[in-house]
N, C-alpha and C positions, 0 to 999 in steps of 0.2 A: 591485641585489638579487641575492644569490647563488642559483644554481640548486640543486635538490635533490641532483644528482649531485656538484656541487662541495662541498656541505655534507657529504654522506656520505663523500667523499674526505678532507675535513679531519678528520672524526670518526674515520675509519679510521686516519689517520696519528697522531692523538692517542692512540689506543688501542693502537698498535703497541708491542711490547716494547722496541724500540730507543729510541723517544722516551721511554718511561717510565724506562728505564735511564739515559738521558742526563739527564733532569730530576732523577732521584735523585742523580746525580753532581754536577750543578750545585748542588743544595741542600747536599750534603755539603761541596763546595768552599767555598761561601759561609759555612757554619757554621765549618769548620775555619780558613779564612783570616781570617774575622771574629774568631774567638776569639784566634787568634795575633796579629792586628793590635791588637786591644783590649789584650791583655796587654802587648805590646811598648810601646804608647803609654802605658799606665798606669805601667809600670816606668820608661820613659824620662822621663816627666814627673816621677815621684817622685825619680829620680836628679838630674834637672836642678834641681829645687827644693832638694834637699839641697846640691847644689853652690852654688846661689845663696846659701843661708843660710851655708854654710861660707865662701864668698867675702865675704859681708857681715860675718861675724865677723872675718875677716882684715883687711878694709878698716878696720873699726872699731878693731881693735887697732893697725893701722898709724897711724891718725889719733891714737890715744891715745899711742902712742910718739913720734909727731912733735911732739906738743904737751907731752910730759912735762917737758922742761927748762924750757920757757916757764912752765908752771904751777908747777913747783918753785921757780923763781927769781922768780916773780910778774912776768914780763915780759908784761904784758897786751897791749901793742901787737903784739908778735911773735905772741902767741897768736891775736889777732884777725886779723892778716894771714894767718896759716897757714890758719885756718878759712875766710876769704874766698877764698883762693887754691884750696883744695881744693874748695870749694862751687861754683866755676865749671865744674867738670867736669859734662857733661850727664847722667851717671848719677845724680848726687846731687839729691835733692829737698829736702834740708834737713839742716843740721848744727847741733846746739845742745849747749851744756854748761849743765846746771842745777847750781846750788850746793846745799848741803845743806838749805837751807830752801825750795827749789823755785823760785828766781828764775833766769831765763835770764841767765846771766852772759856768755856768748859765743854768737854765731850768725852764719851766713853771710847772714842778713837783719838788718841793723842796726836796723830798726824794731821787732824783737822784744825787743831788749835791755831788761832791767829788768822784763819782764812776769813775773807769778807764774803758775806752772803750775796748772791745775785738777787736783786730786787724782783726779778721776774720768775724766780724759782717758786715752786708750789707752796713752800712754807712762808714766803714773804708776800705773795701776791694778794693775800687777804687784806693786808694793811696798805700795800703800795699799789693797789689797783688804780688809785688816783694820786697824782703828785701835786703839791707836796703831801706827804703822809700826814694824817690827822693826829697821829700819836696815840690813837686809841684802837685797841683790837676789838672788832665786832664780836658780839656775844653769839652770833650764829656763824655757820660756815667755818668753824675752827678745825674741822676734820677734813681729811683728804684721803683718797684711795690711791695707792701706788702699787706698782708691780715690781717684785724683786727679780734679779737676774735669773733666779731659779724657776720663775714662773708663778709662784704663789703670790697672794695679795698681801699688802701691808697697809695698815691704818696709821696715818700721820695725824698728830694733834698738837696744836700750838696753845700754850697757856701763858698769858701775859704776866710779867713780873712788874707789878705796879709800885709806884712811889708812895710808901706809907709814912705816917708821922715818925715811926721808929727809924725809918731810913734817913729822912732829911733832917732829923734832930740828933742823929748819932754823931759822936765826937770824932770818929775815925775817918769817915768819908761821907760827910753829910752832903746830900744833894739839895738842889734848890727846890723849894716847895712848889715851884711852877712846873716842874717836870712831872708828867703823868706816867710815863712808861720808862722803866729802867732797863728792861730786857725782855726776852722771849724764851720760854722753856719749850723746846721742840722734842716731842717723844714719838717714836715710831714703834708700833707693835705688830708682830707677825699674826696674820689671820689664817695661817696654813692649817693649824689644828682645828680651828673653828669651822673653816670651810669644809674640811674633811668630815667633821661631824654633821654639818648640814647635808652634804652629799650622801653620807651613810644613812642619815635619817630619812632623806628624800627617797633613796633607793628602797629602804625598808618599807616605807609607806606605799610605794608603788607595788612592791612585791606582795605586801599584805592585801592591797586593793585587788590585785590580780587573783590572789588566792580566794578572797571573798567573792569576787565575781564568778570564778569557776565553781566554788561551792554552792553559791546561790543559784547559778545557772543549772548545776546538776540537780539540785533540789527541785527547781522549777521544771526541769525536763522530766524528772520522775513524776511530778505532780501532773504535768501536761499529758504524759503517756497514760497514766492511770485514770485521771479524772476527765480528760478531754478526748485524746486521740483514740484510746481503746474503745470508749463508748461510741464515738463517731464511726469507727471502723465496723463495729457490730451493727450499728444502724444502717450503714452503707450496704453491708452484706445482706441485711434483712430486706432492704428495698430491692436488691437484685433477686433475691429468692422469691419475693412477692411478684416481681415483674415476670418471673418464670412460672407464675401461677402456683407456687408452693405456699398455699395459705395456711399450712400447718406449722410454718416456721415461727419461732418465738425469739424475741430479743432478750438475752440474759444480762440485764442491767438492774441491779437492786438498790442503787443509790437513791437518796431522797431529793436530789437536786433537780434542776430543770431537765437534764438529760434523762434522769430516771423517770420523771413524769412523762417525758416524750416517749420513752421506751414503753411505758405502761399504756399510754394512749395508742401507740403503734400496735401493741399486742391486742388491745381491744378492737382496734380497727380491722386487723387481719381476721380476728374471730368473727366480727360482724360481716366482713366480706365473704368469709367461708360459708356462713349461714345463708347470706343473701345469694351466693353462687349456687348453693344447693337448692334453694327455693326457685332460683331462676331456671336451673336445669329441669326441675320438676315442671315448672310452668311451661317451659319451652317444649318439653316432651308432650305435655297435654295439648299445647297449641299445634304442634306438628301433627299429633294424632287427629286433632280437629280439622286441620288443613287436609290431611289425607282422606278423612271421612267426607269433607266437602268436595275434594277432588273425585272421590268415588261416587258421590251423589251426582256431580256434574257429568261424570262418565256414564252413570246409570241413565241419566236423562238423555244423553246422546245415543246410548245403546237402545233405549226405548224408542227414540225417533227412528233409528236404523232398523229395528226389528218391526216397527209398526207398519212400514211400507210393504215388506215382503209378506207379513202376516195378513195385511189387507188383501194382497193379491191372492194369497193362498185361500183365504176365506171366500173371495169372489169366485175364483176358479173352481173351488170345491163345490160351492152352491150351484154354479153353472153346470158342472159335470153331473152333480146329483139330479139336476133337472132333466138333463139329457138322458140319463140312465133310468129316470122314472117314466119315460115314454113307453107306450105299449109296443110300438115297433121301433126297433133300433137297427138302422141300416149301417152299412160300412162307413158312410160319410160321418155319421154321428159318432161312431166308435173312433174314427180318426181324430175328430174334434176333442173327444174325451181323452184320448191318448195324449194329444198335444197339451191339454190342460193339466193332465197328471205329470207330464214332463216339466211344465212350468212350476207346478206345485213342488215337485222334487227339487228343482233348482232353487226356488225361493226358500224352501226348508233348509237346504244346505247352506244358503246364505245366512240364515238365522243362526245355524249351528256355528258357522265361522265367527260370527259376531260374538256369540257367547264364549267361544273358545278364546278369542282375543281378550275379552274382559277377564276371564279366569287367569290368563297369563299375566295380565297387568296387576291383578290383585294378589297373585301368588307371592309369598315371601320365601326367601331362600334360607336354608339352614347353614349357609357358609360353604357348602360343597359346590364350588364353581367348576364349570366344565366348558369345553370349547363349543361356542355357538356362532352361527353365521349372522353377522350384523344386517345383511341385506334382508334376511327373513324377519328379523326383529323390526326393521324399518317398515317393511310391508305390513306387518301386523299392526304397528303403531299408527300408520297412516290410514289403515282400514277402520280403526276405531274413530278417528276424527273426520273421516271423509264426509259423512253426512253433515256435520257441523260446518265444514268448509263450504259445502254445496248450499246450505241454507243461507250463508253470508255472501253467496255469489263470489267465492274465492276458488282459484284453481290451484290444486296440489300437484307439484311437479317433482318427480324423482329423477335425480342424476347420479346413479350409483356406479361407482368404479367397479371394473370387472376383475380387479386384482384379488389377492387373498383377503377375504373378509372375516377370517376366523379370529375370534377373541374369546378369552376365558372370562366368563362373567355369569351373572344371574340375569337372564333375559327380562325378568320382571323389573329389575332396577333400571336397565337401559331403556325399556319401554316406558317406564314412568318418566324418565328424563325427557325422552323424545315427545311424548304426548303433552307434557307440561310446556315444553318450548313451542310446539306447534299451536297449542291452545292459546298461549301468550301472543303468538303472531296473529292468530285469527282475531283475537280481541282488539288488537292494535292495528288492524289493516282496514282499508277502505274497500267498499264493494267493488268488484271487478278486478281486484288485485290478484297477486299470485304469491304462493309460498313454495320455496324450493328446498328440498332436502338433498344435500349433495355429500358424497363420500370421497375420500382420498386414501387409498391403501398403499401407495407406492412411494410416498415421500420419505417415510421412515419405517424400517422393518420392525421396530419395536413398538410402534404406535399406529393406531388407526384414527383418522380424522373425520369427524362428522360436522357438517355445517347446516344450520337452519337459517334460511335467508328469506326476508320479505321486503316488499316495497311499500310498507305501510306508513303510519304516522311518525315512526321513529321515537327515540327516547330523548327527553330534554337533557341538555348538557350538564345542568346542575344535578340531575337525578341519576346520571349514568354511574358515578362512583358508588352509589348506594343500592343498586338494584338487587344485589345478592345478600343484603343485610336482612336479618329477621325482622318481621313486622313492618318492613317498608313496602308500600304499595302506591302506585299512581292511580289506581282505580278507586273511586269514591264510594263504591258499594260497601255497605256494612258487612256483607258476606265475605268480602276479601280481607283477610287479616295479614297478607303480605308474607306468606311463608312458602309460596310455590317455588319461586326461583331460589330461595334459601335452601329448600330441600334438594333441588337440582344440584346446587353448588356443593352441598354436603355429600351427596352420593358420588359425584365426580371426584371430590377430594379423597373420599374413602377408597376409591379405586386407584389413587395415586396419579390421577390425570389432572388436566387443566381445562378451564372454560373461560374464553375471552369473548368480549362483546364489542362490536363497532356499530355506531348508530349516528344518524343525522336527522334533524327535524324534517318531517315531511318527505324524507327520501328512503327511509327503511332501516332495518336492523339486521345484523348478521351475528349469530352465535356460532362460535367455533369450539368444538370439543376435541381435545387430544386424549384418546383413551389408550392406556397401555394394553398390549396384548396379554400380558400377565399382570393383573392388577396387584396393588400393594397388599390387599387383604389376603390374596393367594400366596404372595411371597412370604408374608409374615407367618403363615401357617406352619 
């Protein structure tokens, strides 16, 4: 029983253009050689039969001339001996002379002498097709094909013995001048050897044609393999390599025909693609860096807003406390107010420190040395960075954090960058008074932690949904947005071996779901 792989391989070979082209050639060869062979055999057989009839006529005329004097002088013994002598040749199947009333007067078979011929017999029907007979043998249809008891063919030929002046003027047995036909010479010749030669020649021609077809097909097959199938196979392999992003692959075809030109064009194309890919990677790196700098600038603006409020409070309370302390008399009530102000100043200064700390965590880059981190802490820090921006847009940030194991091996800066980018995206696409939910699920799969960022904002149009993770794609019309924010998010998640999915409906909101491996791919590959 053949294996599925073997069967698929056979099907693949059968469907290849080289095999199809070869089969077409074989069919055309068989048709062309078959027609040529058939025509040659047909005309050869026709010419041979014409020669046989012509030779039969000549033989009949020779017999007629050989017996002419004996018939003219009525030497019956000589005539009988001549016919018997000629009839011994193996080609003859019978020699008869009928007189004018249809009696066999002479024959190479003595037992037939004196027999009266049947007018419906094949040798008589030519003249007696109509009665009474016209007494003239037609010049056509004098031959007939017979079959011997042994199975081979026999050619029968009738030759009229006409009444000539020498006959009706002879003193011995003069005939009336009015008689036209004195008798019939009937000769039968064997076609056994001739038919055998025809069959042998036909068989030889068929064998030679088959040999020529096979040789031609073999030459064509070799030509097809070398000039067509092999280059196409190389080109096919090259396209697969290029599809697998192997732009260094080159097609090794040096011929100067169309396939060679195609291979040369293919090599030039892959070279151009490689150069373009390198330039694209460089440009993408520059654009990603620009996007990160833009994101950092956006975060800096947010942080500035966040720090500005507590700093204003610190400045106000510091001035107020300085004013109280500048009085000549400071009572206990004033000291209490100053102490309260200092407590507020301390609290607000700590708030500024936390904001700066979160910003440093966001901008910190990892050296690849991942360690166990708590996602809930990273989420708290990320939401702290964007809290003021959400407040300014009258949006409510809601945390729905699972109490399960939130430990994940990661670089907190990467995850914070992902979360901040997604939350900012939700802020920019939400209406005032809306809400943004950050939800976690740590219990569904022990190998993964799931994070969801959900908003009830404007949603993403259906036609744009498949493209939101593509580089340079952006639904925002501002020239500052180059469309790399979500692309960077997608790249980070993929680098970790995770997945990110999005569900969205117009005017109903958007939900991003991140499945993050507890041991990321970059950690496993280390």
